[in-house]
BALOBA-1460 file (C-alpha; in Angstrom, 3 decimals):
// residues 112
<rec num="1" residu="m" x="11.723" y="-54.169" z="-34.120"/>
<rec num="2" residu="l" x="13.656" y="-51.616" z="-36.322"/>
<rec num="3" residu="l" x="16.054" y="-50.973" z="-33.243"/>
<rec num="4" residu="v" x="16.460" y="-54.762" z="-32.805"/>
<rec num="5" residu="i" x="17.489" y="-55.167" z="-36.452"/>
<rec num="6" residu="l" x="19.905" y="-52.410" z="-36.273"/>
<rec num="7" residu="v" x="21.618" y="-53.606" z="-32.824"/>
<rec num="8" residu="a" x="21.780" y="-57.002" z="-34.752"/>
<rec num="9" residu="m" x="23.881" y="-55.518" z="-37.773"/>
<rec num="10" residu="s" x="26.115" y="-53.712" z="-35.920"/>
<rec num="11" residu="a" x="26.721" y="-56.509" z="-33.170"/>
<rec num="12" residu="a" x="26.983" y="-59.057" z="-35.483"/>
<rec num="13" residu="a" x="29.638" y="-56.548" z="-37.822"/>
<rec num="14" residu="f" x="31.566" y="-55.614" z="-34.930"/>
<rec num="15" residu="l" x="31.931" y="-59.060" z="-33.160"/>
<rec num="16" residu="f" x="33.157" y="-60.154" z="-36.505"/>
<rec num="17" residu="y" x="35.606" y="-57.360" z="-36.764"/>
<rec num="18" residu="g" x="36.659" y="-57.440" z="-33.349"/>
<rec num="19" residu="v" x="37.932" y="-61.397" z="-33.549"/>
<rec num="20" residu="e" x="39.471" y="-60.829" z="-36.885"/>
<rec num="21" residu="t" x="41.682" y="-57.642" z="-35.682"/>
<rec num="22" residu="l" x="42.695" y="-59.823" z="-32.595"/>
<rec num="23" residu="f" x="43.245" y="-62.875" z="-34.624"/>
<rec num="24" residu="a" x="43.685" y="-62.838" z="-38.260"/>
<rec num="25" residu="g" x="47.002" y="-61.767" z="-40.232"/>
<rec num="26" residu="r" x="45.372" y="-59.183" z="-42.704"/>
<rec num="27" residu="p" x="44.395" y="-56.781" z="-39.982"/>
<rec num="28" residu="r" x="47.914" y="-56.805" z="-38.479"/>
<rec num="29" residu="l" x="49.538" y="-55.689" z="-41.842"/>
<rec num="30" residu="e" x="46.593" y="-53.092" z="-41.931"/>
<rec num="31" residu="f" x="47.475" y="-51.697" z="-38.661"/>
<rec num="32" residu="e" x="51.345" y="-51.572" z="-39.679"/>
<rec num="33" residu="r" x="50.481" y="-49.985" z="-42.975"/>
<rec num="34" residu="y" x="48.335" y="-47.485" z="-40.722"/>
<rec num="35" residu="g" x="51.236" y="-46.696" z="-38.703"/>
<rec num="36" residu="m" x="49.940" y="-47.708" z="-35.494"/>
<rec num="37" residu="p" x="50.519" y="-51.662" z="-35.236"/>
<rec num="38" residu="k" x="50.420" y="-51.220" z="-31.313"/>
<rec num="39" residu="l" x="46.936" y="-50.306" z="-31.193"/>
<rec num="40" residu="r" x="45.397" y="-53.263" z="-33.122"/>
<rec num="41" residu="v" x="44.587" y="-55.392" z="-29.776"/>
<rec num="42" residu="f" x="43.021" y="-52.282" z="-28.223"/>
<rec num="43" residu="v" x="40.857" y="-51.827" z="-31.316"/>
<rec num="44" residu="g" x="39.655" y="-55.102" z="-31.710"/>
<rec num="45" residu="s" x="38.794" y="-55.113" z="-27.987"/>
<rec num="46" residu="m" x="36.870" y="-51.926" z="-27.963"/>
<rec num="47" residu="q" x="35.010" y="-53.591" z="-31.262"/>
<rec num="48" residu="m" x="34.203" y="-56.516" z="-29.327"/>
<rec num="49" residu="l" x="33.366" y="-54.231" z="-26.147"/>
<rec num="50" residu="g" x="31.098" y="-52.165" z="-28.309"/>
<rec num="51" residu="a" x="29.234" y="-54.723" z="-29.965"/>
<rec num="52" residu="t" x="28.118" y="-56.299" z="-26.844"/>
<rec num="53" residu="g" x="27.259" y="-52.732" z="-25.530"/>
<rec num="54" residu="v" x="24.621" y="-52.165" z="-28.336"/>
<rec num="55" residu="v" x="23.156" y="-55.393" z="-27.490"/>
<rec num="56" residu="i" x="23.015" y="-54.833" z="-23.864"/>
<rec num="57" residu="g" x="21.430" y="-51.323" z="-24.642"/>
<rec num="58" residu="i" x="17.973" y="-53.065" z="-25.938"/>
<rec num="59" residu="i" x="17.315" y="-53.642" z="-22.454"/>
<rec num="60" residu="h" x="19.426" y="-50.684" z="-21.017"/>
<rec num="61" residu="p" x="19.225" y="-47.959" z="-23.258"/>
<rec num="62" residu="s" x="21.767" y="-45.638" z="-21.768"/>
<rec num="63" residu="l" x="24.499" y="-48.093" z="-22.248"/>
<rec num="64" residu="g" x="23.647" y="-48.633" z="-25.756"/>
<rec num="65" residu="a" x="23.763" y="-45.456" z="-26.587"/>
<rec num="66" residu="v" x="27.345" y="-44.738" z="-25.193"/>
<rec num="67" residu="a" x="28.267" y="-48.120" z="-27.118"/>
<rec num="68" residu="a" x="26.838" y="-46.948" z="-30.129"/>
<rec num="69" residu="a" x="28.575" y="-43.506" z="-29.822"/>
<rec num="70" residu="g" x="32.074" y="-45.065" z="-29.379"/>
<rec num="71" residu="l" x="31.542" y="-47.138" z="-32.111"/>
<rec num="72" residu="t" x="30.596" y="-44.204" z="-34.503"/>
<rec num="73" residu="i" x="33.796" y="-42.213" z="-33.132"/>
<rec num="74" residu="m" x="35.719" y="-45.288" z="-33.883"/>
<rec num="75" residu="m" x="34.676" y="-45.390" z="-37.230"/>
<rec num="76" residu="l" x="35.377" y="-41.799" z="-37.932"/>
<rec num="77" residu="l" x="38.661" y="-42.230" z="-36.323"/>
<rec num="78" residu="g" x="38.954" y="-44.759" z="-38.976"/>
<rec num="79" residu="l" x="38.024" y="-42.940" z="-41.965"/>
<rec num="80" residu="a" x="40.753" y="-40.084" z="-40.880"/>
<rec num="81" residu="v" x="43.020" y="-42.719" z="-40.548"/>
<rec num="82" residu="r" x="41.968" y="-43.844" z="-44.314"/>
<rec num="83" residu="f" x="42.289" y="-40.206" z="-45.610"/>
<rec num="84" residu="r" x="45.815" y="-39.711" z="-44.183"/>
<rec num="85" residu="v" x="47.202" y="-42.957" z="-45.452"/>
<rec num="86" residu="h" x="45.695" y="-41.949" z="-48.844"/>
<rec num="87" residu="d" x="43.200" y="-45.010" z="-49.205"/>
<rec num="88" residu="a" x="40.918" y="-45.003" z="-52.143"/>
<rec num="89" residu="p" x="37.302" y="-44.053" z="-51.603"/>
<rec num="90" residu="l" x="35.826" y="-47.278" z="-52.315"/>
<rec num="91" residu="l" x="37.729" y="-48.637" z="-48.584"/>
<rec num="92" residu="m" x="36.186" y="-46.029" z="-46.600"/>
<rec num="93" residu="i" x="32.394" y="-47.258" z="-47.207"/>
<rec num="94" residu="p" x="32.335" y="-49.499" z="-44.547"/>
<rec num="95" residu="a" x="33.354" y="-47.482" z="-41.888"/>
<rec num="96" residu="t" x="31.323" y="-44.779" z="-43.566"/>
<rec num="97" residu="t" x="28.277" y="-47.105" z="-43.506"/>
<rec num="98" residu="f" x="29.007" y="-48.114" z="-39.949"/>
<rec num="99" residu="a" x="29.646" y="-44.718" z="-38.728"/>
<rec num="100" residu="l" x="25.902" y="-43.951" z="-39.739"/>
<rec num="101" residu="l" x="24.319" y="-47.005" z="-38.470"/>
<rec num="102" residu="n" x="25.597" y="-46.933" z="-34.970"/>
<rec num="103" residu="a" x="24.888" y="-42.927" z="-35.014"/>
<rec num="104" residu="t" x="21.438" y="-44.000" z="-35.893"/>
<rec num="105" residu="l" x="21.279" y="-46.714" z="-32.778"/>
<rec num="106" residu="m" x="22.830" y="-43.534" z="-30.750"/>
<rec num="107" residu="f" x="19.757" y="-41.679" z="-31.619"/>
<rec num="108" residu="l" x="17.208" y="-44.603" z="-31.346"/>
<rec num="109" residu="f" x="18.378" y="-45.616" z="-27.968"/>
<rec num="110" residu="v" x="18.349" y="-41.729" z="-26.709"/>
<rec num="111" residu="a" x="14.723" y="-41.601" z="-27.802"/>
<rec num="112" residu="q" x="13.606" y="-44.588" z="-26.040"/>
């Protein structure tokens, strides 16, 4: 049951962020501020793919573990970028939270 709840949280968040990253104006500006506007479409696509992967992980845990690991790495890289541009620590809370959530999912999938 815990696995399903955590999968739902991760998948919903990354589907939302993926769509927003691909189509909304604010992420365009953010990626420009980060100095990597060409990565926006890739990141948004990987967010959506990762969300799909963790959902499929309920049936195929090995795929879920890979997807959760990818999302964890993405969030850790996002934290590194935020450190590089000297963002306030408060702005790093979502990436930290989602890194921990997906690291937990990765271990839960592997433990199945």
